[in-house]
Kinemage of the C-alpha trace (Angstrom):
@kinemage 1
@onewidth
@group {chain A} dominant
@subgroup {mainchain}
@vectorlist {calphas} color= white
{ca met a 1} P -67.566 62.676 153.765
{ca asn a 2} L -67.935 66.564 153.237
{ca leu a 3} L -70.467 67.868 150.147
{ca phe a 4} L -68.485 70.650 149.399
{ca val a 5} L -65.270 68.915 148.636
{ca lys a 6} L -64.516 67.342 145.317
{ca tyr a 7} L -63.098 63.929 145.540
{ca asn a 8} L -61.162 62.206 142.920
{ca glu a 9} L -61.472 58.533 141.611
{ca glu a 10} L -59.327 57.052 144.017
{ca glu a 11} L -61.305 58.515 147.174
{ca ile a 12} L -64.453 58.012 145.908
{ca glu a 13} L -63.476 54.196 145.514
{ca phe a 14} L -62.069 53.945 148.988
{ca leu a 15} L -65.394 55.755 150.544
{ca leu a 16} L -67.722 52.984 148.650
{ca ser a 17} L -65.517 50.000 149.677
{ca leu a 18} L -66.056 51.164 153.368
{ca phe a 19} L -69.865 50.166 152.710
{ca lys a 20} L -69.513 47.128 150.066
{ca lys a 21} L -70.451 43.823 151.234
{ca asp a 22} L -68.177 41.306 149.431
{ca tyr a 23} L -67.988 38.694 152.179
{ca gly a 24} L -71.959 38.208 152.168
{ca glu a 25} L -71.551 35.061 150.817
{ca ile a 26} L -69.903 34.036 154.249
{ca glu a 27} L -72.568 33.636 156.950
{ca ile a 28} L -70.298 34.609 159.569
{ca phe a 29} L -69.324 37.818 158.048
{ca glu a 30} L -72.948 38.627 157.572
{ca asn a 31} L -73.656 42.411 158.247
{ca met a 32} L -69.899 43.440 158.050
{ca thr a 33} L -68.263 45.590 155.366
{ca asn a 34} L -65.128 44.740 153.553
{ca tyr a 35} L -63.735 47.466 155.710
{ca glu a 36} L -64.456 45.832 159.000
{ca val a 37} L -63.625 42.059 158.012
{ca asn a 38} L -60.269 43.521 156.963
{ca lys a 39} L -59.797 45.274 160.255
{ca leu a 40} L -61.118 42.180 162.038
{ca cys a 41} L -58.741 39.371 160.072
{ca val a 42} L -55.141 39.246 160.143
{ca tyr a 43} L -55.546 37.655 156.673
{ca ile a 44} L -58.341 36.630 154.339
{ca lys a 45} L -57.927 34.784 150.899
{ca lys a 46} L -59.544 32.988 148.753
{ca glu a 47} L -58.496 30.115 146.955
{ca lys a 48} L -59.069 26.789 145.127
{ca phe a 49} L -57.651 23.605 146.060
{ca ser a 50} L -57.380 20.304 143.994
{ca pro a 51} L -58.624 16.935 145.259
{ca lys a 52} L -56.412 14.940 147.664
{ca lys a 53} L -54.633 18.220 149.067
{ca leu a 54} L -53.886 17.660 152.670
{ca ile a 55} L -54.164 20.995 154.571
{ca glu a 56} L -52.559 20.543 158.146
{ca glu a 57} L -52.095 24.272 159.391
{ca tyr a 58} L -54.978 26.642 159.343
{ca asp a 59} L -56.801 28.629 161.470
{ca phe a 60} L -60.517 29.199 159.913
{ca ile a 61} L -61.617 28.008 156.666
{ca trp a 62} L -65.272 28.613 154.929
{ca val a 63} L -66.095 26.202 152.452
{ca ile a 64} L -67.817 28.012 149.516
{ca glu a 65} L -68.171 24.789 147.162
{ca gly a 66} L -66.566 21.257 147.248
{ca ser a 67} L -65.799 19.207 150.222
{ca leu a 68} L -63.182 18.280 152.898
{ca ile a 69} L -62.879 15.494 155.378
{ca glu a 70} L -61.509 15.983 158.854
{ca phe a 71} L -59.173 13.137 160.230
{ca asp a 72} L -58.168 12.642 163.837
{ca tyr a 73} L -54.659 14.295 164.542
{ca asn a 74} L -53.254 11.264 166.221
{ca asp a 75} L -54.911 8.350 164.141
{ca arg a 76} L -55.135 9.399 160.414
{ca lys a 77} L -57.258 6.787 159.652
{ca lys a 78} L -59.929 7.995 161.698
{ca val a 79} L -62.634 10.432 160.024
{ca leu a 80} L -64.015 12.926 162.097
{ca arg a 81} L -66.459 14.791 160.035
{ca lys a 82} L -67.159 15.996 156.251
{ca tyr a 83} L -67.533 19.532 155.612
{ca val a 84} L -69.473 20.638 152.392
{ca ala a 85} L -70.885 24.181 151.091
{ca lys a 86} L -71.534 26.713 153.697
{ca asp a 87} L -69.597 24.880 156.524
{ca leu a 88} L -66.766 26.562 158.797
{ca ala a 89} L -63.611 24.412 160.038
{ca gly a 90} L -61.310 25.602 162.418
{ca ile a 91} L -63.659 26.042 165.493
{ca asn a 92} L -61.026 24.358 167.829
{ca thr a 93} L -58.825 27.647 167.484
{ca leu a 94} L -61.332 29.443 169.397
{ca phe a 95} L -60.863 26.933 172.535
{ca gly a 96} L -57.054 26.917 171.873
{ca lys a 97} L -56.835 23.364 170.796
{ca lys a 98} L -54.847 22.372 167.484
{ca asn a 99} L -57.127 21.770 164.384
{ca asn a 100} L -57.065 18.399 162.864
{ca pro a 101} L -55.692 17.711 159.473
{ca leu a 102} L -58.045 18.190 156.232
{ca leu a 103} L -58.171 16.324 153.111
{ca val a 104} L -59.476 17.990 149.924
{ca tyr a 105} L -61.998 15.240 148.861
{ca lys a 106} L -63.431 17.509 145.815
{ca glu a 107} L -62.291 20.151 144.143
{ca ser a 108} L -62.771 22.786 146.533
{ca glu a 109} L -63.175 26.922 146.548
{ca leu a 110} L -62.049 27.913 150.342
{ca val a 111} L -61.749 31.378 152.266
{ca leu a 112} L -58.879 31.081 154.514
{ca phe a 113} L -58.480 33.697 157.362
{ca lys a 114} L -57.289 34.201 161.029
{ca val a 115} L -59.254 36.538 163.312
{ca lys a 116} L -57.173 38.824 165.294
{ca glu a 117} L -57.722 38.684 169.129
{ca his a 118} L -60.100 41.615 169.683
{ca thr a 119} L -60.865 44.422 167.629
{ca glu a 120} L -64.030 47.037 167.456
{ca phe a 121} L -65.874 44.633 165.070
{ca ser a 122} L -65.395 41.249 167.135
{ca ser a 123} L -68.744 41.588 168.525
{ca lys a 124} L -70.546 41.293 165.269
{ca phe a 125} L -68.199 38.663 163.833
{ca tyr a 126} L -68.820 36.394 167.550
{ca lys a 127} L -72.562 37.429 167.311
{ca asn a 128} L -72.481 35.941 163.656
{ca leu a 129} L -70.245 32.865 164.917
{ca val a 130} L -72.808 32.090 167.949
{ca lys a 131} L -75.799 32.251 165.279
{ca tyr a 132} L -73.955 29.980 162.803
{ca cys a 133} L -73.085 27.351 165.590
{ca tyr a 134} L -76.693 27.541 166.987
{ca asn a 135} L -78.057 26.693 163.449
{ca thr a 136} L -75.863 24.031 162.755
{ca leu a 137} L -76.453 22.273 166.050
{ca ser a 138} L -80.109 22.671 165.575
{ca gln a 139} L -80.087 21.119 162.211
{ca lys a 140} L -78.417 17.885 163.636
{ca asp a 141} L -81.685 16.771 165.361
């Protein structure tokens, strides 16, 4: 940014967008700007899902509100876990495993995303992910 140059509206919006933090409600994107998140993720979208919707193919899902139920991939009658607000589904993808199917239990607002293999912003994301996992595990006691 140069103080002696006059910027048009579009350029100003772009420069300001580099410092916005619209993903602040998502703990694993904490301290990351929109620009960083968009460079880190292959795709990222926020969607609302109605109850009884089955989600079989996904990478990561952050639950903003609502709840999801995870089933065993081989035995659909076996419930493994329930996800509620501020939970992250899809950790299996980090270990090269297939994610189990999810059933939307209550109307839910979800953020679906996939992380690129490595970018210059990966370290921030993985630091936040480790912090999230530690906090989640420490609350189980």
